[in-house]
Phi, psi and omega in degrees: 000122184267098179268122182281134180289136177283138174255120175245143173241121176254121183244123177224090177267074174221212186244190190313313185295318185291320176297319179304322182285002172279352183298314177302323178296316180294322172301316180293321175298312180300321178293320182278323177235077190302338182255011179299153173252119187245117171250156178241150169234115184228169174291150176305129177098336183274349180297337190299331181298324183246021185306317184260013179287116188284353180279343186261133179282309186210143177244126176263142177241136178252149179279147169297130185303332186272358182273344185229164175289167185297313182298308180301320184297318179294315177294322174299314178304309181293321181291322178296314176302317178298317179298313183298313181299331180294339182276351172051058184294144177276323184220148176234126175247112183259109180261016182228138173261092179218159179305325180302327186293322177298318177297311184294322182297327179292330182275000000 
């Protein structure tokens, strides 16, 4: 029987403490789906808290929206969306209420 590994994207576009608080969610996913592939989407620089966490497959970083000009912001968002979409996630856990989350959930 070919059982597909579930892919999860946990998104927390907040700051260091909020990223750290994803640990119980990761534990729960890992307990229910031991073979799950878990990726994170966080703000640039906040990944350092979970950098060496072996439960996480890959960490994607988003720029703070206030740090770049409009054109660069659009290009960066499109590139990030394309990278995320190529992973074909089974589940998305969005821990942030921002306009970006509605956009990311559609892809």
